[in-house]
C-alpha positions, 0 to 999 in steps of 0.5 A: 423243258425240251429235249435239247435244253440245259447246261450241256445240250447239243444238236446230237441230242435231239431227236427231231433234229435232221441230220446236216446233210439230210437237212442241205439234201431238202433244200438243194432243190431249185422247186423248194427253193422258189417255195421258200423264196415265193413266201419270203417275197409274200406281202403277208403270211401265212400264204395260201397253198393255192397262192403259193403254187400261183406264185412258183408258177408250177402246174401239177398240183400234186408235184407242188404239193409233194415239195411244199411237205418236204419243207413243211415242218422243218423249213416252213410250217402248215397252219390253218391260215396256210404256210408260214416259215419257221427260222431255218426257212429264212436262214436259208433265204438270208443265206442266198440273199447274202451271197455266201453260196452263189456269189464271188465278187470282185471289188477294186480297192478302196481309198479311205479318207482316214489315216494310219493310226501308226504313219500317217498314210494312206489307207485302203480297203480291200476286199477277198473271200468274203472278207473286208479289211483296211490296211495302210499302203506305206506301212502295211499295218493292219486295221482290221479285217472281218467277214463281209457277205458278198450281199453287203457291196449290193446297191452300195457306194464305196462310202456306204459299203465302208460305212455298213462295215464299220457298223457291223464290226462294232456289232460283232464284237459286242455280240462276242463281248456278250457272249454270243457267236454271230456265226451260230449263235452259239457261247462265246468265250473271251480271253486276254493274250499278253506277250501275245505273237504278232497276230494283229501286231498286238502285244495285248489283244482280246480272243474271242472264240465260240464253243460251238462252231470255234469262230473267232475273233480278234481285236485291240482291247479298245475296241470293245469301248466304241459303246461305253457310255463314258467313252461316247460322253467323252467324245461328244464333248470334243465334237466327235459323234464316236456313233459314226466315227469309223473304227480304224481312224481310232488308234485306241481301237487298232493298236495297244499303244494306249493299253497299260496291263497293270495286272493279270491274275486277276485282269486289270487292264487300262486304256488311256484315250486321247483328245485334244488336251484331255485324256479319258483313262478306261480300266478293264477287267478280263471280261472287258466290264469297265471297273473304272474311268477317270479324265485327265486334263492339262500338262497331266494329259500329256504324259497319261498314256503309257506305254503296254506293260511287258 
């Protein structure tokens, strides 16, 4: 068992770990970043010392070796066959490629084909501070704003950016519901908030919060159902591919209009999903686990959507 094993372990317990300031100082060097980039670009790894030095284009072997050794152990590993990444080294290169450290792009607003789930008006996506959000031009209703690194904008059309954003939001909430923070991989707690303040204009809201880095995500309860098998099948039976359908076009994903709190102790919440002349009722517990599903058709279905519990 390692020094950081166990339920109460933290990075502060690791005797061999670099302090954050020291770790950043190690990679805050043009030559060392060039070494990491050369490793990343290599067609095969491990990479020999000579090949790595040639790619970095440094003639002074001693100076190159000095910088390489500063990276070794924490960012790079030395093997009999040469040099390869440790995960921390990969993370540095991926952060640079994502553009979070060195890009501040301007993106024109994107008018979307989907309509506002509240008033039916035009939706628009806007990008600022490394987040992408969707809102209604008329009523101002937010359909969600989430982190989207600048690198995700590269070599993509507007349609491709929005498709990537849709999949990213699904992934973020799927990880959060499974208790994993997408920012630091720390443990995430999930709570249900009822009669909440007007955050996201929801009275019934899911809050995910990381115990480690305190990153938070908020959403309607329905957003957790996008990959639920019964929900996917229900949409497929009605000719809808839920896997590619933009989440912001689904009222039950961005609103609590279709959400009813049946009980709070224990939590029992019902999301009613309407399609054509049929409704799918999905009942969840406080951990967002599905307890029951029921299809309601015909006249009864028209009255099946209840108002949120108050």
